[in-house]
C-alpha positions as CSV (number, residue, x, y, z in Angstrom):
1,M,50.2,51.1,-0.2
2,S,50.4,50.1,3.4
3,R,50.5,46.4,4.5
4,M,47.2,47.0,6.4
5,T,45.4,48.3,3.2
6,S,46.9,45.4,1.2
7,R,45.5,42.8,3.6
8,R,42.1,44.5,3.6
9,L,42.0,44.4,-0.2
10,R,43.0,40.7,-0.3
11,A,40.2,40.0,2.2
12,L,37.5,41.6,0.1
13,P,36.8,38.5,-2.1
14,H,36.4,36.3,1.0
15,L,34.2,38.9,2.6
16,F,32.0,39.1,-0.5
17,V,31.6,35.3,-0.6
18,A,30.7,35.3,3.1
19,A,28.2,38.1,2.6
20,V,26.6,36.2,-0.3
21,A,26.4,33.1,1.8
22,V,24.7,35.0,4.6
23,L,22.3,36.6,2.2
24,A,21.5,33.2,0.6
25,T,20.9,31.7,4.1
26,A,18.6,34.6,5.0
27,L,16.7,34.3,1.7
28,G,16.4,30.5,2.2
29,A,15.1,31.0,5.7
30,S,12.6,33.6,4.4
31,V,11.3,31.2,1.8
32,A,11.1,28.4,4.4
33,L,9.3,30.7,6.8
34,G,6.8,31.7,4.1
35,Q,6.1,28.0,3.4
36,D,5.9,27.3,7.1
37,E,3.4,30.2,7.5
38,R,1.2,28.8,4.8
39,W,1.4,25.4,6.3
40,Q,0.5,26.7,9.8
41,K,-2.5,28.4,8.3
42,T,-3.6,25.1,6.8
43,V,-3.1,23.3,10.2
44,A,-5.0,26.1,12.0
45,A,-7.9,25.8,9.6
46,A,-7.8,22.0,10.0
47,E,-7.9,22.3,13.8
48,Q,-10.9,24.6,13.4
49,E,-12.6,21.8,11.4
50,G,-11.6,19.5,14.2
51,S,-12.3,16.2,12.4
52,L,-11.1,13.9,9.7
53,I,-13.1,10.9,8.3
54,L,-10.9,8.1,7.0
55,M,-11.8,4.9,5.1
56,S,-9.0,2.5,6.0
57,Q,-7.6,-0.8,4.9
58,P,-8.3,-3.7,7.3
59,N,-4.7,-4.3,8.5
60,Q,-4.9,-3.9,12.2
61,A,-1.3,-2.9,12.7
62,A,-1.5,-0.1,10.2
63,R,-4.7,1.2,11.7
64,D,-3.3,1.2,15.2
65,Y,-0.2,3.0,14.0
66,I,-2.2,5.7,12.2
67,L,-4.5,6.3,15.1
68,R,-1.7,6.4,17.6
69,E,0.7,8.6,15.7
70,W,-1.9,11.0,14.3
71,A,-3.2,11.7,17.8
72,K,0.3,12.6,18.9
73,A,0.9,14.8,15.9
74,Y,-2.5,16.6,15.7
75,P,-4.4,16.1,19.0
76,K,-6.9,18.8,18.1
77,I,-8.1,16.9,15.0
78,T,-10.2,13.8,15.8
79,L,-9.6,11.0,13.4
80,S,-12.6,8.8,12.7
81,L,-11.5,5.6,11.1
82,S,-13.8,3.1,9.4
83,V,-13.2,-0.3,7.8
84,L,-15.6,-1.8,5.2
85,E,-15.4,-4.7,2.8
86,P,-14.8,-3.3,-0.7
87,A,-18.2,-4.0,-2.0
88,Q,-19.9,-2.5,1.0
89,Y,-17.6,0.6,0.8
90,I,-18.5,1.2,-2.9
91,A,-22.2,0.7,-2.3
92,R,-22.2,3.0,0.8
93,V,-20.4,5.9,-0.9
94,R,-22.6,5.6,-4.0
95,T,-25.8,5.6,-1.9
96,E,-24.7,8.6,0.1
97,R,-23.7,10.6,-2.9
98,Q,-26.9,9.9,-4.7
99,A,-28.6,11.3,-1.7
100,G,-26.4,14.4,-1.8
101,K,-24.4,13.4,1.2
102,Y,-20.6,13.8,1.1
103,L,-19.4,12.2,4.3
104,W,-15.8,11.0,3.6
105,D,-12.6,12.9,3.4
106,V,-9.9,10.5,2.4
107,A,-9.4,6.8,1.9
108,L,-6.4,4.5,2.3
109,A,-7.9,1.2,1.0
110,G,-7.9,-1.3,-1.8
111,Y,-7.5,-0.8,-5.6
112,V,-10.9,-2.0,-6.7
113,P,-13.0,0.6,-4.8
114,A,-10.3,3.2,-5.6
115,Y,-10.7,2.7,-9.4
116,T,-14.4,2.2,-9.2
117,L,-15.1,5.4,-7.3
118,A,-12.6,7.3,-9.4
119,H,-14.6,6.5,-12.5
120,D,-17.7,7.6,-10.6
121,G,-16.0,11.0,-10.3
122,A,-15.8,10.9,-6.5
123,F,-12.2,12.0,-6.1
124,D,-10.0,15.1,-6.4
125,P,-6.4,14.8,-7.9
126,V,-4.1,13.7,-5.1
127,L,-1.2,15.9,-6.2
128,D,-3.3,19.0,-5.5
129,E,-3.0,18.1,-1.8
130,F,0.8,18.0,-1.7
131,V,2.1,21.0,0.2
132,D,5.4,19.8,1.6
133,P,8.0,20.6,-1.2
134,E,9.8,17.3,-0.4
135,I,6.8,15.0,-1.2
136,K,6.2,17.0,-4.4
137,N,9.4,15.6,-5.9
138,P,8.4,12.8,-8.3
139,D,11.8,11.2,-8.1
140,L,11.2,10.5,-4.5
141,W,8.3,8.2,-5.5
142,G,9.9,6.7,-8.7
143,G,8.0,9.0,-11.0
144,W,4.3,10.0,-11.0
145,D,3.5,7.4,-13.8
146,D,4.6,4.6,-11.5
147,A,3.2,6.1,-8.3
148,F,-0.3,6.8,-9.7
149,T,-1.8,3.4,-10.7
150,D,-5.0,4.6,-12.3
151,I,-5.1,5.1,-16.1
152,A,-5.5,8.8,-15.7
153,H,-2.4,9.0,-13.3
154,R,-4.2,11.5,-11.1
155,Y,-6.6,10.0,-8.6
156,V,-5.1,6.7,-7.1
157,F,-1.7,7.0,-5.4
158,A,0.0,3.6,-4.5
159,M,1.8,4.4,-1.2
160,S,3.4,0.9,-0.9
161,N,5.6,-0.9,-3.5
162,Y,7.0,-4.4,-3.0
163,I,6.8,-7.9,-4.3
164,A,4.5,-10.5,-2.9
165,G,3.4,-14.1,-3.5
166,P,1.8,-17.0,-1.7
167,W,3.0,-18.1,1.7
168,F,3.8,-21.6,3.0
169,D,4.3,-23.1,6.5
170,A,7.6,-24.9,6.5
171,L,6.4,-27.0,9.4
172,H,4.2,-28.8,6.9
173,V,5.5,-28.0,3.4
174,A,9.1,-28.9,2.6
175,P,11.1,-25.8,1.6
176,G,13.2,-27.9,-0.8
177,K,10.1,-28.8,-2.7
178,V,9.0,-25.2,-2.9
179,A,12.4,-24.2,-4.2
180,Q,12.3,-26.9,-6.8
181,L,8.6,-26.7,-8.0
182,G,7.7,-23.1,-7.2
183,L,3.9,-22.5,-7.5
184,K,3.5,-26.0,-8.9
185,V,4.1,-27.4,-5.4
186,M,0.4,-26.6,-4.8
187,L,-0.4,-29.3,-7.4
188,E,1.3,-32.1,-5.5
189,P,-1.2,-34.7,-4.2
190,E,0.2,-34.6,-0.7
191,Y,-0.9,-31.0,-0.3
192,K,-4.5,-31.6,-1.5
193,G,-7.0,-29.4,0.4
194,K,-4.1,-27.5,2.1
195,T,-4.1,-24.4,-0.1
196,V,-6.3,-21.6,1.3
197,W,-7.0,-18.7,-1.0
198,H,-8.9,-15.4,-0.3
199,D,-11.6,-16.0,-2.9
200,P,-10.4,-14.3,-6.1
201,T,-13.9,-14.0,-7.4
202,V,-14.8,-11.5,-4.8
203,L,-13.2,-8.1,-4.1
204,G,-10.2,-8.4,-1.8
205,S,-6.6,-9.5,-1.3
206,G,-6.9,-12.7,-3.3
207,Q,-7.8,-11.2,-6.7
208,G,-4.3,-10.1,-7.7
209,Y,-3.0,-13.6,-7.4
210,A,-5.7,-14.9,-9.8
211,Y,-3.7,-13.4,-12.7
212,L,-0.4,-14.7,-11.3
213,L,-1.6,-18.3,-11.0
214,Y,-3.5,-18.1,-14.3
215,D,-0.4,-16.9,-16.0
216,K,2.2,-19.3,-14.3
217,L,0.1,-22.5,-14.0
218,G,-1.9,-22.1,-17.1
219,R,-5.6,-23.0,-17.5
220,D,-4.9,-26.7,-16.9
221,G,-2.8,-26.1,-13.8
222,L,-5.4,-23.7,-12.3
223,K,-8.0,-26.3,-13.0
224,T,-6.0,-28.9,-11.2
225,L,-5.6,-26.6,-8.2
226,I,-9.3,-25.8,-7.9
227,V,-11.0,-29.0,-9.0
228,D,-8.6,-31.8,-8.2
229,Q,-6.5,-30.3,-5.3
230,H,-9.6,-28.8,-3.7
231,A,-8.1,-25.4,-2.9
232,V,-10.2,-23.8,-0.2
233,L,-11.6,-20.4,-1.3
234,V,-12.6,-18.3,1.7
235,H,-14.7,-15.1,1.8
236,E,-12.6,-13.2,4.4
237,M,-8.9,-12.7,4.1
238,F,-8.4,-13.3,7.8
239,Q,-9.7,-16.8,7.3
240,V,-6.5,-17.5,5.4
241,V,-4.5,-16.4,8.4
242,E,-6.6,-18.3,10.9
243,S,-6.4,-21.5,8.8
244,M,-2.6,-21.4,8.7
245,A,-2.5,-20.6,12.4
246,R,-4.6,-23.6,13.2
247,G,-2.6,-25.8,10.9
248,T,-5.6,-26.7,8.6
249,G,-4.1,-24.6,5.8
250,W,-0.4,-25.0,4.8
251,I,-0.3,-22.6,1.9
252,G,-2.0,-19.2,2.0
253,I,-2.8,-16.9,-0.9
254,G,-4.0,-13.3,-0.5
255,P,-3.1,-11.4,2.7
256,P,0.4,-10.9,4.1
257,V,0.2,-14.0,6.3
258,R,3.5,-13.6,8.0
259,S,2.8,-10.2,9.5
260,L,-0.9,-10.9,10.2
261,I,-0.2,-14.1,12.0
262,A,2.0,-12.3,14.6
263,P,-0.8,-12.2,17.3
264,Y,-1.1,-16.0,17.0
265,A,2.6,-16.4,17.4
266,Q,2.6,-14.2,20.5
267,A,-0.1,-16.4,21.9
268,G,2.2,-19.4,21.5
269,V,1.0,-20.8,18.1
270,K,3.9,-22.5,16.3
271,T,4.3,-21.8,12.6
272,D,7.2,-21.2,10.2
273,I,5.6,-18.9,7.6
274,R,7.8,-18.3,4.5
275,A,7.6,-16.7,1.1
276,F,8.0,-18.8,-2.0
277,G,11.0,-16.8,-3.0
278,R,11.8,-13.5,-4.8
279,S,11.5,-14.4,-8.5
280,P,8.9,-13.1,-10.9
281,E,7.8,-16.7,-11.3
282,V,6.2,-16.7,-7.8
283,N,5.6,-13.0,-7.1
284,I,3.7,-10.0,-8.3
285,N,4.6,-6.3,-8.0
286,A,2.2,-5.5,-5.2
287,F,0.8,-2.3,-3.6
288,G,-1.2,-3.9,-0.8
289,G,-4.3,-2.0,0.4
290,S,-2.4,1.3,0.5
291,F,-4.1,3.2,-2.3
292,L,-4.5,6.8,-1.3
293,T,-7.5,8.7,-2.7
294,V,-9.0,12.1,-1.7
295,F,-12.8,12.7,-1.9
296,N,-14.2,15.8,-3.6
297,H,-16.8,17.8,-1.8
298,R,-15.2,16.5,1.4
299,P,-16.4,17.9,4.7
300,H,-12.9,18.6,6.1
301,P,-10.7,19.8,3.3
302,N,-7.9,21.3,5.4
303,A,-7.7,18.3,7.7
304,T,-7.5,16.1,4.6
305,R,-4.5,18.2,3.3
306,V,-2.7,17.9,6.6
307,F,-3.3,14.2,6.8
308,V,-2.0,13.6,3.3
309,N,1.2,15.5,3.9
310,W,1.6,13.8,7.3
311,L,1.0,10.4,5.9
312,L,3.6,10.7,3.1
313,S,6.3,12.2,5.3
314,K,9.4,10.1,5.8
315,D,8.9,9.4,9.5
316,V,5.3,8.2,9.0
317,Q,6.2,6.2,5.9
318,T,8.9,4.5,7.8
319,G,6.6,3.6,10.7
320,L,3.9,2.4,8.4
321,A,6.3,0.2,6.4
322,K,7.2,-1.5,9.6
323,A,3.6,-1.9,10.7
324,L,2.5,-3.2,7.3
325,D,5.6,-5.3,6.7
326,Q,5.6,-3.7,3.2
327,A,8.1,-1.4,1.6
328,S,7.2,2.2,1.1
329,R,7.3,3.7,-2.3
330,R,9.4,6.5,-0.9
331,R,12.9,5.8,-2.0
332,D,14.5,7.4,1.1
333,V,12.7,5.2,3.6
334,P,14.9,2.5,5.0
335,Q,14.0,-1.1,4.0
336,T,12.2,-2.5,7.0
337,A,10.3,-5.4,5.4
338,E,11.7,-8.9,5.1
339,A,14.4,-9.3,2.4
340,D,12.1,-11.6,0.4
341,S,9.8,-8.7,-0.4
342,V,12.6,-6.8,-2.2
343,P,12.5,-7.3,-6.0
344,I,15.5,-8.8,-7.8
345,P,17.3,-5.9,-9.5
346,G,16.4,-5.9,-13.2
347,A,13.7,-8.6,-12.9
348,K,10.3,-7.8,-14.5
349,Y,7.3,-8.5,-12.3
350,T,3.6,-8.4,-13.3
351,A,1.6,-5.7,-11.5
352,P,-2.0,-6.9,-11.5
353,Q,-3.2,-4.1,-9.3
354,R,-2.5,-1.4,-11.9
355,E,-5.7,-0.4,-13.5
356,E,-4.7,-1.4,-17.0
357,N,-4.3,-5.0,-15.8
358,I,-7.7,-5.3,-14.2
359,P,-9.2,-7.0,-17.3
360,K,-6.6,-9.8,-17.0
361,I,-7.6,-10.3,-13.3
362,N,-11.3,-10.4,-14.3
363,E,-10.6,-13.0,-17.0
364,A,-8.8,-15.2,-14.5
365,A,-11.5,-14.8,-11.9
366,A,-14.2,-15.6,-14.4
367,Y,-12.4,-18.9,-15.2
368,I,-12.1,-19.8,-11.6
369,A,-15.8,-19.1,-11.1
370,E,-16.4,-21.6,-14.0
371,L,-14.2,-24.2,-12.3
372,R,-16.1,-23.9,-9.0
373,K,-19.3,-24.9,-10.8
374,Q,-17.6,-28.1,-11.8
375,I,-17.2,-28.9,-8.1
376,N,-20.7,-27.9,-7.0
């Protein structure tokens, strides 16, 4: 056997491996192309529809981000975004549907209307809209049982996942006292009338904290806060932020005060808004107003599918996490929120916004309603 023939024979295994690699690459490209073709057909159909109707949460930074970035990504699909109070939202959708009108495509809003309308049969399963193979991976979201917060685990997808608690202004409330007393600092006489709470007896951002305070302060502590300490219960969540910006409120319960107070800070208002800490004693596992639901009988099914996959992509989730100052549920999204919104490893936090815990919230809210009668 010649040296040339011998070298050629020795090279055959390497050539085989290389050939297999090329073939695998070609097959992979073919699969990706097929997926891309299906996606492009969906996008083309969405562009033919030309519109998308979104019910959005009230966070202005999040709304601005979605409107701006969607227009860049899909300029041929007009996004119409509306914001309604939860009770108004529920009533409007019910009235429209009773009249045979199906006017909404998708919602990114609070948990109460999400669960209520899910039980009305207004939604399609969210997973059916996932086209991108990446976002179909349950491990990316911590498992479907965690990501879907409705009891059926099908219709309500919690996009955000973080810890949250009340806020205090360190210009008025001593951080040392907060560290020492935790939530009980609100019961100190010197802070009478200085706690502002988005009314937990109405639908909104304050409800989840009813269960936290009911659990951690007990009935007697909650009674002291409402009756003796004259906690101010406000109808609109932005009243909490405004109160703290004006210095009339020193402790805020409900909305993410630190992020929402930013426009006041830019205007020169001096505050030092801080969280109570990271422990389960002062925080809940929260999902914000980022509950994704998809309406059935929607007017723009393809645009909805494009929106859902766009919304849950890594880049958009990263941008929204920054805008909301809330951690995304996507595990590959960099932590952009403040460190005090990151749970302590291994700590067990209550999650009032999960559907199975709603009865506990209602019990706490009913008790608060009773306490208010004692004042009036």
